[in-house]
Each structure stands twice: as C-alpha cells, then as structure tokens.
Backbone of each chain as ProteinMPNN parsed JSONL, in Angstrom:
{"seq_chain_A": "MENLFSPLPGDLAGEFFEPLAGTRRTRVERIVSRGHASPEGFWYDQDEHEFVVVLRGAARLRFEGPEEVVAMGPGDHLTIAAHRRHRVDWTTPDEPTVWLAVFFADEPA", "coords_chain_A": {"N_chain_A": [[108.953, 296.158, 0.858], [112.003, 294.714, -0.163], [114.824, 292.421, -0.042], [118.225, 292.359, -1.027], [119.865, 290.249, -0.418], [118.501, 288.226, 0.784], [115.568, 286.416, 0.362], [118.07, 284.331, -1.177], [118.165, 282.973, -4.46], [117.33, 279.525, -4.666], [117.831, 277.641, -6.616], [120.459, 277.566, -8.602], [121.131, 276.73, -11.159], [121.434, 278.071, -13.509], [122.64, 281.44, -14.147], [120.964, 283.981, -12.282], [118.55, 286.337, -12.954], [116.893, 289.217, -11.99], [114.462, 291.58, -12.375], [114.183, 294.673, -10.718], [113.311, 297.32, -10.636], [112.255, 300.13, -12.662], [111.868, 301.678, -15.922], [111.086, 301.942, -19.407], [113.468, 303.013, -20.338], [115.295, 302.754, -18.316], [116.642, 300.271, -16.27], [116.745, 298.414, -13.318], [118.446, 295.734, -12.0], [118.793, 292.715, -10.159], [121.388, 290.379, -9.993], [122.378, 287.052, -9.578], [125.051, 284.929, -9.194], [126.865, 281.835, -9.239], [129.725, 280.446, -9.447], [129.333, 280.679, -12.115], [130.048, 281.489, -15.558], [130.227, 283.473, -18.548], [129.117, 281.865, -21.559], [131.589, 280.034, -23.396], [133.352, 281.98, -25.662], [131.282, 283.774, -25.899], [130.134, 287.139, -26.012], [128.867, 289.969, -24.38], [127.143, 292.588, -25.981], [125.868, 295.427, -25.779], [123.083, 297.653, -26.233], [122.693, 299.523, -24.335], [124.113, 301.567, -21.708], [125.777, 300.269, -18.805], [125.767, 300.33, -15.403], [127.452, 298.649, -12.905], [127.687, 296.811, -9.883], [129.407, 294.756, -7.588], [128.134, 293.114, -4.818], [128.295, 291.039, -3.026], [130.534, 288.248, -2.802], [132.702, 287.286, -5.51], [134.182, 288.154, -8.631], [135.26, 288.043, -12.089], [135.518, 290.212, -14.745], [135.831, 290.421, -18.278], [137.008, 292.493, -20.863], [136.835, 293.774, -24.216], [138.621, 295.791, -26.575], [139.825, 298.444, -25.401], [141.514, 295.317, -24.564], [140.946, 294.0, -21.36], [141.055, 292.852, -18.029], [139.154, 292.61, -15.161], [139.106, 292.25, -11.754], [136.634, 291.832, -9.365], [135.277, 292.667, -6.198], [133.292, 292.847, -3.15], [131.484, 295.847, -3.189], [132.876, 296.975, -5.276], [132.584, 298.831, -8.237], [131.708, 299.703, -11.612], [131.252, 301.351, -14.779], [129.975, 300.248, -17.768], [130.333, 301.116, -21.003], [127.877, 301.53, -23.597], [127.873, 299.032, -26.057], [130.496, 298.32, -25.552], [132.306, 295.494, -25.692], [131.987, 292.711, -23.552], [132.471, 290.115, -21.099], [131.593, 287.684, -18.571], [134.135, 286.274, -16.989], [134.594, 284.666, -14.801], [133.073, 283.589, -11.777], [133.11, 283.246, -8.249], [133.008, 279.904, -6.99], [132.476, 279.467, -4.369], [130.577, 280.854, -2.911], [127.41, 282.585, -3.293], [127.526, 285.123, -5.75], [126.471, 288.357, -5.639], [125.118, 290.787, -7.642], [124.351, 294.175, -8.5], [122.799, 295.735, -11.118], [122.471, 298.503, -13.292], [120.861, 299.471, -16.084], [120.985, 301.819, -18.646], [119.812, 304.077, -21.098], [121.141, 306.143, -23.726], [120.43, 309.633, -24.13], [117.754, 310.581, -26.305], [118.517, 311.789, -29.589]], "CA_chain_A": [[110.415, 296.207, 0.841], [112.651, 293.427, -0.387], [116.231, 292.425, 0.344], [119.09, 291.836, -2.089], [120.645, 289.086, 0.025], [117.634, 287.245, 1.421], [116.183, 285.12, 0.083], [118.818, 284.089, -2.401], [117.51, 281.889, -5.203], [117.86, 278.221, -4.287], [118.271, 276.918, -7.807], [121.366, 278.375, -9.413], [121.596, 275.962, -12.319], [121.919, 279.133, -14.38], [122.644, 282.726, -13.468], [119.618, 284.414, -11.923], [118.355, 287.754, -13.271], [115.621, 289.65, -11.43], [114.205, 293.028, -12.504], [113.744, 295.252, -9.447], [112.676, 298.624, -10.829], [112.64, 300.748, -13.914], [110.947, 302.02, -16.999], [111.638, 301.415, -20.647], [114.818, 303.51, -20.579], [116.151, 302.492, -17.153], [116.276, 299.023, -15.606], [117.575, 297.998, -12.189], [118.371, 294.272, -11.934], [119.66, 291.911, -9.297], [121.936, 289.196, -10.65], [123.051, 286.157, -8.636], [125.882, 283.939, -9.896], [127.675, 280.986, -8.35], [130.589, 279.644, -10.298], [128.97, 280.83, -13.528], [130.781, 282.36, -16.461], [129.553, 283.543, -19.846], [129.51, 280.729, -22.406], [132.839, 280.161, -24.152], [133.234, 282.733, -26.915], [130.156, 284.71, -25.875], [130.396, 288.506, -25.549], [127.761, 290.923, -24.318], [127.316, 293.786, -26.812], [124.577, 295.988, -25.38], [122.696, 298.978, -26.708], [122.594, 300.441, -23.203], [125.191, 301.604, -20.728], [125.491, 299.452, -17.628], [126.476, 300.517, -14.14], [127.354, 297.361, -12.21], [128.424, 296.716, -8.622], [129.383, 293.471, -6.877], [127.8, 293.375, -3.415], [128.841, 289.894, -2.29], [131.187, 287.276, -3.657], [133.879, 287.69, -6.275], [133.967, 287.939, -10.063], [136.185, 288.657, -13.038], [134.961, 290.63, -16.035], [136.802, 290.626, -19.345], [136.573, 293.487, -21.846], [137.575, 293.943, -25.466], [138.723, 297.129, -27.179], [140.98, 297.553, -25.3], [141.439, 294.126, -23.706], [141.138, 294.345, -19.957], [140.422, 291.916, -17.105], [138.928, 293.337, -13.915], [138.654, 291.418, -10.628], [135.714, 292.641, -8.564], [134.792, 292.154, -4.923], [132.179, 293.615, -2.589], [131.544, 297.306, -3.269], [133.523, 297.431, -6.514], [131.625, 299.179, -9.277], [132.208, 300.344, -12.822], [130.224, 301.587, -15.787], [130.339, 299.673, -19.066], [129.7, 301.915, -22.056], [127.115, 300.781, -24.595], [128.631, 298.383, -27.131], [131.822, 297.804, -25.205], [132.119, 294.047, -25.568], [132.478, 292.209, -22.27], [131.948, 288.832, -20.668], [131.934, 287.256, -17.225], [135.126, 285.198, -17.1], [134.628, 283.802, -13.614], [132.553, 283.989, -10.469], [133.567, 282.265, -7.263], [132.087, 278.795, -6.697], [132.41, 279.271, -2.917], [129.39, 281.513, -2.338], [126.728, 283.343, -4.334], [127.953, 286.484, -6.06], [125.285, 289.191, -5.832], [125.395, 291.997, -8.399], [123.265, 295.073, -8.84], [123.107, 296.344, -12.406], [121.548, 299.535, -13.765], [120.985, 299.674, -17.522], [120.349, 303.09, -19.008], [120.009, 304.434, -22.5], [121.511, 307.521, -24.027], [119.326, 310.534, -24.46], [117.445, 310.654, -27.739], [119.249, 312.896, -30.235]], "C_chain_A": [[110.958, 294.809, 0.63], [114.131, 293.545, -0.026], [117.082, 291.757, -0.737], [119.731, 290.504, -1.728], [119.779, 287.958, 0.574], [116.207, 287.436, 0.931], [117.051, 285.164, -1.166], [118.131, 282.952, -3.144], [118.16, 280.553, -4.856], [118.464, 277.494, -5.473], [119.163, 277.833, -8.63], [121.992, 277.52, -10.51], [122.115, 276.932, -13.382], [122.029, 280.409, -13.571], [121.209, 283.203, -13.318], [119.525, 285.924, -12.154], [116.975, 288.166, -12.79], [115.445, 291.151, -11.598], [113.645, 293.558, -11.196], [112.966, 296.547, -9.629], [113.002, 299.111, -12.221], [111.49, 301.103, -14.818], [111.602, 301.515, -18.28], [113.109, 301.814, -20.823], [115.788, 303.248, -19.436], [115.7, 301.176, -16.534], [117.272, 298.739, -14.504], [117.368, 296.498, -12.026], [119.286, 293.736, -10.843], [120.117, 290.696, -10.083], [122.63, 288.357, -9.571], [123.754, 285.061, -9.436], [126.536, 283.048, -8.849], [128.487, 280.049, -9.21], [130.272, 279.773, -11.771], [129.973, 281.711, -14.27], [129.943, 282.463, -17.732], [129.981, 282.343, -20.671], [130.795, 281.048, -23.178], [132.587, 280.927, -25.457], [132.094, 283.734, -26.957], [130.591, 286.07, -25.343], [129.078, 289.267, -25.48], [128.113, 292.12, -25.195], [125.99, 294.526, -26.745], [124.337, 297.382, -25.942], [122.695, 300.017, -25.582], [123.902, 300.472, -22.424], [124.79, 300.751, -19.535], [126.4, 299.863, -16.479], [126.344, 299.206, -13.389], [128.234, 297.367, -10.964], [128.304, 295.282, -8.111], [129.138, 293.768, -5.405], [128.265, 292.253, -2.498], [129.546, 289.002, -3.281], [132.375, 287.874, -4.39], [133.673, 287.296, -7.732], [135.127, 288.521, -10.864], [135.446, 288.958, -14.327], [136.1, 290.8, -17.029], [136.199, 291.567, -20.391], [137.42, 293.362, -23.097], [137.633, 295.426, -25.811], [138.766, 298.264, -26.202], [140.713, 296.375, -24.373], [141.756, 294.511, -22.271], [140.443, 293.267, -19.128], [140.343, 292.609, -15.752], [138.396, 292.36, -12.874], [137.831, 292.3, -9.698], [135.31, 291.906, -7.288], [133.75, 293.099, -4.368], [132.421, 295.135, -2.597], [132.141, 297.817, -4.56], [132.474, 297.689, -7.588], [132.332, 299.822, -10.45], [131.037, 300.524, -13.778], [130.741, 301.118, -17.137], [129.597, 300.452, -20.147], [128.953, 301.002, -23.027], [128.074, 300.263, -25.669], [130.092, 298.122, -26.811], [131.652, 296.317, -24.888], [132.752, 293.548, -24.278], [131.855, 290.852, -21.975], [132.324, 288.588, -19.209], [132.877, 286.063, -17.371], [134.982, 284.19, -15.978], [133.795, 284.426, -12.507], [132.915, 282.884, -9.492], [132.535, 281.153, -7.085], [131.778, 278.69, -5.203], [131.164, 279.861, -2.273], [128.676, 282.207, -3.486], [127.384, 284.722, -4.513], [126.705, 287.286, -6.405], [125.716, 290.495, -6.487], [124.146, 292.872, -8.403], [123.678, 295.778, -10.129], [122.04, 297.382, -12.742], [121.844, 299.767, -15.243], [120.302, 300.974, -17.882], [120.764, 303.491, -20.41], [120.539, 305.861, -22.6], [120.259, 308.342, -24.252], [119.008, 310.405, -25.935], [118.114, 311.887, -28.33], [118.301, 314.08, -30.425]], "O_chain_A": [[110.436, 293.838, 1.178], [114.624, 294.636, 0.259], [116.706, 290.723, -1.288], [120.096, 289.722, -2.606], [120.272, 286.854, 0.804], [115.67, 288.535, 1.071], [116.797, 285.936, -2.091], [117.569, 282.057, -2.513], [119.384, 280.454, -4.763], [119.483, 276.815, -5.347], [118.683, 278.763, -9.277], [123.196, 277.572, -10.759], [123.101, 276.655, -14.065], [121.566, 280.464, -12.431], [120.345, 282.87, -14.128], [120.323, 286.693, -11.617], [115.983, 287.529, -13.146], [116.208, 291.925, -11.019], [112.733, 292.962, -10.624], [112.055, 296.837, -8.853], [113.897, 298.589, -12.885], [110.32, 300.863, -14.521], [112.563, 300.747, -18.233], [113.899, 301.056, -21.385], [116.986, 303.497, -19.576], [114.508, 300.98, -16.296], [118.483, 298.81, -14.709], [116.23, 296.039, -11.925], [120.393, 294.23, -10.631], [119.316, 290.056, -10.765], [123.378, 288.888, -8.751], [123.138, 284.363, -10.241], [126.736, 283.462, -7.707], [128.01, 279.001, -9.647], [130.856, 279.073, -12.598], [130.645, 282.557, -13.681], [129.056, 281.642, -17.966], [131.096, 281.848, -20.505], [131.039, 282.193, -23.558], [131.717, 280.561, -26.247], [131.946, 284.466, -27.936], [131.321, 286.157, -24.355], [128.271, 289.214, -26.409], [129.241, 292.612, -25.16], [125.094, 294.285, -27.554], [125.263, 298.178, -26.103], [122.696, 301.222, -25.832], [124.693, 299.531, -22.473], [123.604, 300.538, -19.285], [127.624, 299.763, -16.561], [125.234, 298.694, -13.244], [129.364, 297.855, -10.981], [127.238, 294.67, -8.189], [129.847, 294.577, -4.806], [128.591, 292.486, -1.335], [129.208, 288.989, -4.465], [132.975, 288.849, -3.937], [133.08, 286.262, -8.037], [135.872, 289.374, -10.382], [134.828, 288.078, -14.927], [137.187, 291.259, -16.679], [135.029, 291.446, -20.752], [138.564, 292.909, -23.053], [136.786, 296.209, -25.381], [137.802, 299.028, -26.154], [139.823, 296.415, -23.523], [142.705, 295.247, -22.001], [139.356, 292.816, -19.489], [141.341, 293.132, -15.255], [137.364, 291.721, -13.081], [138.27, 293.376, -9.294], [135.041, 290.704, -7.294], [133.36, 294.055, -5.038], [133.425, 295.625, -2.08], [131.939, 298.979, -4.914], [131.588, 296.866, -7.818], [133.406, 300.406, -10.31], [129.974, 299.927, -13.606], [131.806, 301.537, -17.591], [128.367, 300.441, -20.192], [129.344, 299.856, -23.25], [128.968, 300.978, -26.122], [130.857, 297.742, -27.697], [130.953, 295.939, -23.948], [133.884, 293.9, -23.944], [130.826, 290.495, -22.548], [133.25, 289.204, -18.68], [132.475, 284.988, -17.816], [135.219, 282.998, -16.173], [133.809, 285.643, -12.319], [133.013, 281.718, -9.873], [131.334, 281.418, -7.035], [130.912, 277.91, -4.808], [130.743, 279.415, -1.206], [129.267, 282.403, -4.549], [127.744, 285.385, -3.54], [125.974, 286.949, -7.337], [126.566, 291.216, -5.964], [123.025, 292.371, -8.32], [124.767, 296.344, -10.219], [120.852, 297.163, -12.504], [122.935, 300.203, -15.608], [119.167, 301.214, -17.473], [121.897, 303.276, -20.841], [120.398, 306.666, -21.679], [119.181, 307.815, -24.526], [119.903, 310.144, -26.739], [118.262, 312.906, -27.655], [118.707, 315.117, -30.949]]}, "seq_chain_B": "MENLFSPLPGDLAGEFFEPLAGTRRTRVERIVSRGHASPEGFWYDQDEHEFVVVLRGAARLRFEGPEEVVAMGPGDHLTIAAHRRHRVDWTTPDEPTVWLAVFFADEPA", "coords_chain_B": {"N_chain_B": [[137.969, 301.505, -11.787], [135.904, 301.821, -8.921], [135.092, 301.849, -5.388], [132.3, 301.224, -3.299], [132.496, 301.284, -0.564], [134.964, 302.048, 0.228], [137.307, 304.54, -0.445], [135.545, 305.789, 2.445], [133.874, 308.892, 2.875], [135.654, 311.279, 4.822], [134.829, 313.527, 6.17], [131.879, 313.973, 7.572], [130.113, 316.027, 8.136], [127.841, 316.887, 6.927], [125.298, 315.031, 5.105], [126.557, 312.941, 2.496], [126.705, 313.127, -0.931], [127.229, 311.507, -3.928], [127.562, 311.496, -7.333], [127.578, 308.69, -9.477], [127.121, 307.534, -11.965], [125.342, 307.912, -15.077], [122.833, 309.593, -17.107], [120.945, 312.307, -18.464], [118.374, 311.439, -17.853], [118.646, 309.367, -16.082], [120.123, 308.68, -13.007], [122.737, 307.507, -11.008], [123.587, 307.319, -7.683], [125.804, 307.494, -4.913], [125.201, 307.602, -1.468], [126.177, 308.72, 1.678], [125.583, 308.545, 5.064], [125.644, 309.522, 8.495], [124.253, 309.292, 11.351], [122.654, 311.27, 10.433], [119.619, 313.065, 9.661], [116.748, 314.078, 7.771], [116.123, 317.618, 7.654], [114.088, 318.968, 10.267], [110.696, 318.846, 9.583], [111.142, 318.87, 6.863], [110.436, 317.576, 3.642], [111.175, 315.354, 1.039], [110.174, 315.771, -2.311], [109.959, 314.577, -5.198], [110.535, 314.833, -8.731], [111.283, 312.573, -10.008], [111.263, 308.954, -10.052], [112.627, 306.871, -7.477], [114.839, 304.341, -6.901], [116.081, 302.761, -4.085], [118.647, 301.464, -2.02], [119.883, 300.205, 1.033], [123.167, 299.598, 1.917], [125.081, 299.359, 3.865], [124.926, 299.805, 7.421], [122.156, 301.459, 9.039], [118.812, 302.661, 8.784], [115.914, 304.812, 8.927], [113.133, 305.478, 7.018], [110.529, 307.819, 6.4], [107.256, 308.087, 5.177], [104.656, 309.914, 3.485], [101.139, 309.806, 2.735], [100.088, 307.018, 1.799], [100.807, 307.434, 5.348], [103.786, 306.042, 6.548], [106.375, 304.198, 8.082], [109.564, 302.992, 7.566], [111.972, 300.716, 8.438], [115.281, 300.191, 7.567], [117.895, 297.963, 6.657], [121.087, 296.434, 5.793], [120.994, 295.535, 2.41], [118.277, 295.887, 2.112], [115.782, 297.159, 0.005], [113.786, 299.52, -1.834], [111.334, 301.118, -3.93], [110.639, 304.43, -4.517], [107.937, 306.167, -5.535], [107.647, 308.829, -7.928], [107.042, 312.01, -6.554], [105.992, 310.962, -4.241], [105.878, 311.896, -0.998], [108.616, 311.973, 1.226], [110.971, 311.392, 3.892], [114.156, 311.251, 5.581], [114.134, 309.847, 8.574], [115.925, 308.935, 10.459], [119.307, 307.929, 10.816], [121.743, 305.511, 11.752], [123.988, 306.462, 14.36], [126.207, 304.994, 14.825], [127.816, 303.929, 12.833], [128.891, 304.531, 9.427], [126.173, 304.899, 7.191], [125.609, 303.473, 4.151], [124.206, 304.162, 1.124], [122.743, 303.246, -2.017], [121.388, 304.93, -4.669], [119.058, 305.134, -7.325], [117.881, 307.299, -9.61], [115.174, 307.832, -11.732], [113.397, 308.85, -14.624], [109.983, 309.083, -15.753], [108.745, 307.732, -18.839], [108.666, 309.853, -21.709], [105.569, 311.291, -22.713]], "CA_chain_B": [[136.986, 300.913, -10.883], [135.851, 302.437, -7.601], [134.437, 300.991, -4.397], [131.257, 301.952, -2.56], [132.757, 301.277, 0.881], [136.327, 302.475, 0.512], [137.262, 305.194, 0.856], [134.353, 306.523, 2.873], [134.243, 310.296, 3.1], [136.09, 311.502, 6.198], [134.054, 314.621, 6.764], [130.442, 313.75, 7.419], [129.359, 317.107, 8.789], [126.534, 316.752, 6.283], [125.219, 313.826, 4.295], [127.481, 312.988, 1.376], [126.041, 312.67, -2.159], [128.231, 311.379, -4.987], [127.064, 310.891, -8.579], [128.468, 307.625, -9.953], [126.88, 307.214, -13.368], [124.027, 308.33, -15.526], [122.588, 310.562, -18.163], [119.994, 313.278, -17.955], [117.151, 310.802, -17.37], [118.964, 308.311, -15.107], [121.297, 309.032, -12.203], [123.11, 306.578, -9.944], [124.276, 308.115, -6.654], [126.14, 306.954, -3.595], [124.898, 308.515, -0.362], [126.728, 308.251, 2.956], [124.989, 309.265, 6.188], [126.062, 309.007, 9.814], [123.476, 310.017, 12.361], [121.9, 312.365, 9.813], [118.202, 312.949, 9.332], [116.296, 315.262, 7.027], [115.777, 318.709, 8.578], [112.751, 318.941, 10.863], [109.643, 319.399, 8.721], [111.496, 318.796, 5.436], [110.021, 316.384, 2.889], [111.527, 315.236, -0.375], [109.036, 315.661, -3.225], [110.822, 314.507, -6.369], [109.932, 314.605, -10.05], [111.719, 311.279, -10.527], [111.193, 307.781, -9.202], [113.917, 306.573, -6.85], [115.136, 303.027, -6.329], [117.122, 303.006, -3.084], [119.037, 300.291, -1.233], [120.875, 300.403, 2.095], [124.185, 298.555, 1.775], [125.681, 299.217, 5.2], [124.348, 300.704, 8.403], [120.741, 301.309, 9.366], [118.103, 303.91, 8.528], [114.445, 304.796, 8.908], [112.48, 306.41, 6.106], [109.127, 308.095, 6.686], [106.485, 308.439, 3.987], [103.297, 310.435, 3.627], [100.16, 309.493, 1.708], [99.78, 306.959, 3.236], [101.893, 307.485, 6.332], [104.457, 304.751, 6.689], [107.761, 304.289, 8.526], [110.231, 301.773, 7.128], [113.332, 300.53, 8.948], [116.067, 299.53, 6.524], [119.25, 297.515, 6.968], [121.851, 296.042, 4.606], [120.317, 294.777, 1.367], [116.868, 296.286, 1.962], [115.573, 298.121, -1.076], [112.409, 299.854, -2.208], [111.24, 302.143, -4.964], [109.788, 305.544, -4.103], [107.332, 306.757, -6.736], [107.779, 310.283, -8.066], [106.113, 312.852, -5.793], [105.583, 310.451, -2.92], [106.67, 312.661, -0.045], [109.353, 311.11, 2.154], [112.106, 312.002, 4.573], [114.99, 310.36, 6.372], [113.857, 310.119, 9.989], [117.034, 308.534, 11.336], [120.337, 306.959, 10.421], [122.495, 305.147, 12.952], [125.208, 307.226, 14.62], [127.289, 304.08, 15.199], [128.682, 303.635, 11.69], [128.337, 305.158, 8.229], [125.145, 304.206, 6.414], [125.918, 303.627, 2.726], [123.038, 303.937, 0.275], [122.855, 303.438, -3.45], [120.101, 305.412, -5.17], [118.933, 305.282, -8.777], [116.767, 308.188, -9.951], [114.824, 307.65, -13.143], [112.203, 309.592, -15.018], [108.999, 308.393, -16.573], [108.851, 307.908, -20.282], [107.901, 310.982, -22.245], [104.225, 310.857, -23.162]], "C_chain_B": [[137.053, 301.62, -9.535], [135.092, 301.506, -6.666], [133.459, 301.807, -3.56], [131.628, 302.147, -1.089], [134.13, 301.839, 1.231], [136.851, 303.312, -0.649], [135.867, 305.734, 1.161], [134.769, 307.972, 3.124], [134.586, 310.521, 4.575], [135.219, 312.518, 6.909], [132.579, 314.369, 6.531], [129.658, 314.77, 8.243], [127.947, 317.147, 8.206], [126.476, 315.41, 5.579], [126.038, 314.026, 3.034], [126.784, 312.372, 0.157], [127.077, 312.646, -3.275], [127.627, 310.75, -6.229], [128.065, 309.87, -9.102], [128.318, 307.365, -11.441], [125.563, 307.841, -13.774], [124.033, 309.25, -16.722], [121.532, 311.508, -17.609], [118.777, 312.591, -17.322], [117.39, 309.708, -16.336], [120.183, 308.765, -14.323], [121.491, 307.974, -11.133], [123.955, 307.374, -8.952], [124.636, 307.247, -5.461], [125.824, 308.013, -2.552], [125.493, 307.904, 0.901], [126.198, 309.157, 4.059], [125.624, 308.72, 7.472], [125.355, 309.834, 10.877], [122.655, 311.154, 11.779], [120.429, 312.023, 9.687], [117.862, 314.163, 8.47], [115.954, 316.357, 8.038], [114.326, 318.576, 9.046], [111.743, 319.579, 9.903], [109.938, 319.339, 7.236], [111.014, 317.494, 4.826], [110.599, 316.444, 1.479], [110.242, 315.077, -1.187], [109.625, 315.749, -4.638], [110.043, 314.257, -7.658], [110.26, 313.215, -10.59], [111.375, 310.168, -9.548], [112.586, 307.53, -8.615], [113.927, 305.137, -6.34], [116.25, 303.252, -5.325], [117.374, 301.737, -2.28], [120.031, 300.747, -0.166], [121.881, 299.266, 1.996], [124.945, 298.315, 3.065], [124.95, 300.154, 6.131], [122.874, 300.436, 8.611], [120.073, 302.67, 9.248], [116.608, 303.71, 8.716], [113.952, 305.88, 7.96], [111.041, 306.59, 6.541], [108.442, 308.58, 5.404], [105.177, 309.088, 4.385], [102.436, 309.863, 2.507], [100.302, 308.131, 1.089], [101.03, 307.045, 4.094], [102.481, 306.089, 6.534], [105.877, 305.013, 7.177], [108.423, 302.953, 8.233], [111.652, 301.759, 7.68], [114.115, 299.703, 7.944], [117.453, 299.165, 7.037], [119.9, 297.011, 5.69], [121.081, 295.128, 3.656], [118.882, 295.198, 1.141], [116.735, 297.358, 0.89], [114.097, 298.348, -1.298], [112.46, 300.927, -3.283], [110.215, 303.183, -4.533], [109.245, 306.207, -5.366], [107.544, 308.275, -6.734], [106.673, 310.97, -7.262], [105.499, 312.161, -4.581], [106.503, 311.114, -1.884], [107.303, 311.727, 0.976], [110.489, 311.892, 2.786], [112.91, 310.926, 5.275], [114.771, 310.744, 7.831], [115.088, 309.9, 10.854], [118.035, 307.715, 10.553], [121.201, 306.708, 11.654], [123.717, 306.05, 13.122], [126.432, 306.323, 14.784], [128.264, 303.778, 14.073], [128.109, 304.382, 10.491], [127.245, 304.275, 7.62], [125.398, 304.528, 4.94], [124.693, 303.225, 1.933], [123.473, 303.968, -1.183], [121.47, 303.824, -3.947], [120.149, 305.519, -6.684], [117.686, 306.121, -9.031], [116.451, 308.007, -11.426], [113.476, 308.289, -13.435], [111.216, 308.67, -15.722], [109.309, 308.598, -18.039], [108.147, 309.193, -20.688], [106.573, 310.478, -22.81], [104.212, 310.704, -24.685]], "O_chain_B": [[138.135, 301.976, -9.067], [134.523, 300.503, -7.096], [133.752, 302.935, -3.164], [131.133, 303.068, -0.44], [134.423, 302.078, 2.402], [136.841, 302.82, -1.777], [135.11, 306.088, 0.257], [135.898, 308.234, 3.54], [133.899, 310.018, 5.464], [134.914, 312.382, 8.094], [132.084, 314.533, 5.416], [128.696, 314.442, 8.937], [126.98, 317.412, 8.919], [127.491, 314.723, 5.465], [126.194, 315.151, 2.559], [126.329, 311.229, 0.21], [127.73, 313.655, -3.538], [127.218, 309.589, -6.193], [129.262, 310.148, -9.166], [129.29, 307.011, -12.109], [124.767, 308.251, -12.929], [125.074, 309.624, -17.262], [121.26, 311.502, -16.408], [118.211, 313.107, -16.358], [116.435, 309.176, -15.77], [121.175, 309.191, -14.915], [120.549, 307.588, -10.44], [124.926, 308.026, -9.339], [123.867, 306.376, -5.053], [126.145, 309.188, -2.735], [125.329, 306.711, 1.159], [126.344, 310.377, 4.001], [126.085, 307.579, 7.507], [125.799, 310.921, 11.247], [122.032, 311.917, 12.516], [120.044, 310.855, 9.615], [118.6, 315.148, 8.447], [115.539, 316.057, 9.158], [113.458, 318.125, 8.299], [111.924, 320.716, 9.467], [109.093, 319.712, 6.422], [111.165, 316.428, 5.424], [110.515, 317.474, 0.81], [109.337, 314.34, -0.797], [109.773, 316.834, -5.199], [109.028, 313.561, -7.665], [109.605, 312.731, -11.513], [111.215, 310.414, -8.353], [113.595, 307.933, -9.194], [113.14, 304.763, -5.471], [117.264, 303.866, -5.658], [116.44, 301.027, -1.906], [120.907, 301.571, -0.429], [121.496, 298.096, 1.991], [125.401, 297.203, 3.329], [124.414, 301.176, 5.702], [122.396, 299.324, 8.389], [120.671, 303.699, 9.562], [116.104, 302.588, 8.671], [114.312, 307.05, 8.089], [110.398, 305.643, 6.995], [108.995, 309.384, 4.654], [104.652, 308.85, 5.473], [102.949, 309.481, 1.456], [100.624, 308.066, -0.097], [102.144, 306.772, 3.646], [101.759, 305.101, 6.67], [106.516, 305.962, 6.723], [107.903, 301.902, 8.608], [112.438, 302.671, 7.425], [113.664, 298.638, 7.521], [118.098, 299.936, 7.747], [119.323, 297.145, 4.611], [120.58, 294.077, 4.058], [118.313, 294.903, 0.09], [117.482, 298.337, 0.873], [113.264, 297.493, -0.996], [113.493, 301.556, -3.51], [109.07, 302.855, -4.225], [110.008, 306.744, -6.169], [107.609, 308.91, -5.681], [105.515, 310.552, -7.294], [104.588, 312.704, -3.956], [107.719, 310.924, -1.89], [106.657, 310.83, 1.518], [110.912, 312.927, 2.27], [112.413, 309.829, 5.532], [115.169, 311.824, 8.268], [115.282, 310.586, 11.857], [117.654, 306.895, 9.717], [121.368, 307.59, 12.496], [124.401, 306.366, 12.148], [127.559, 306.811, 14.871], [129.412, 303.412, 14.326], [126.96, 304.822, 10.531], [127.388, 303.054, 7.547], [125.401, 305.69, 4.534], [124.2, 302.103, 2.047], [124.447, 304.632, -1.539], [120.492, 303.126, -3.679], [121.153, 305.943, -7.256], [116.573, 305.708, -8.707], [117.348, 308.025, -12.268], [112.557, 308.27, -12.617], [111.585, 307.607, -16.221], [110.036, 309.514, -18.422], [107.148, 309.579, -20.082], [106.489, 309.361, -23.321], [103.184, 310.35, -25.262]]}, "name": "protein", "num_of_chains": 2, "seq": "MENLFSPLPGDLAGEFFEPLAGTRRTRVERIVSRGHASPEGFWYDQDEHEFVVVLRGAARLRFEGPEEVVAMGPGDHLTIAAHRRHRVDWTTPDEPTVWLAVFFADEPAMENLFSPLPGDLAGEFFEPLAGTRRTRVERIVSRGHASPEGFWYDQDEHEFVVVLRGAARLRFEGPEEVVAMGPGDHLTIAAHRRHRVDWTTPDEPTVWLAVFFADEPA"}
C-alpha cells in the first residue's frame, strides 16, 4: 500500500508525474505541482479522456473551445474530453498541489 | 465541476456508489461509507482490476489468497487484481469514509 500524500517528492523543480496503476487503455497517475504552470503557449491535446481531481492545494485550468477557466481546490473533479485543449494556468506556490488523474480511451469502433 | 466531499449523501442507510466518469472498459466511482461493512460471508470477486484510494475516514479491507487485512486512512491506495477475493471488514462510524475507485479491464487478448 502506498499513500498519495506521503512521501511527497522532495525535488519539485518540475511537475512530478507518477504512474500508480493501469493497463494500456487506462492509466492512473499521481501528479504533484508547486507553483508550476504549463509553459507559455503550451496546450495539452490528448487522445484520451482524463478524469482529474485536486486532492490538496489549489490550481487553475484553462480550456479552449469554448474558453473557460476553472479554479479547483480539494475534492474538485472534472472530466476533460479527448482533444479538448487545456493547460494548467496556475498552481499555488504555498503548498504542493496533489492531483489524481485517470486517463482512459474510447472503446474501439 | 463537482466535489468529492461536498455534498456528501445525507442518507447513508447503505453504502453510496456514484459513477463519475468512464467508458465500458474503465469506470471511476465515488463510494461513501459510514460504519458499513460487506455482509457477513460476502466476498467481492470482480472481473476487473480495481485501484482504490481512501480520501477521508478510515477502513479495513480483508483479502483472501493470501489472507491479508489492510487498514487504510486518507491517501492510502492499492490495486486489487481481478478475481482477488476481498471484502470491507469495517469503516469508521465516526465520519463518512470517502473512497475513489477506478475499475479497469485487461487488454483483449
């Protein structure tokens, strides 16, 4: 058994991504951010859907098509459809922001 | 956007299962327990793998083959392989226990 909150990675020079479980079509990941944002002008454009929840900390996600900015705190979750462009605008510098993300593919046709 | 902790279901006569996201091969569920346990002699025996994390509260899971009892608190997570028999032995009566579970199937052969 492992814990999402302990230990937290000591070196957060970059965002920290850790695969926790999954198969080829499903991946569960822990993400830890601290003051990180996506690089200027960078947008995620993923082949998979993503369920994401913030468990600690605070973050802002930005979406395109339609434009939307969502502030997230502990417990807040949403599902990002495949190919909906999004970026991390902000995470709080005050404490680590711990996310749990589940990536899942559509059924084969 | 929704929140895992608010609102909590008011009526917890039984455990509360809420699908949050997924497709046929992947399901993300919120589970809320309060003093619940699996029925005496009941074992889950699932076709899918299950990643499960306790986010609030406290619980004990029991496994067979090999026998194992695991006490879980906030942030603790583990992955239960398909067909590993398990049951919820105990959840705290003092507060709601909030779980997040991700069920995922093996790749087709």
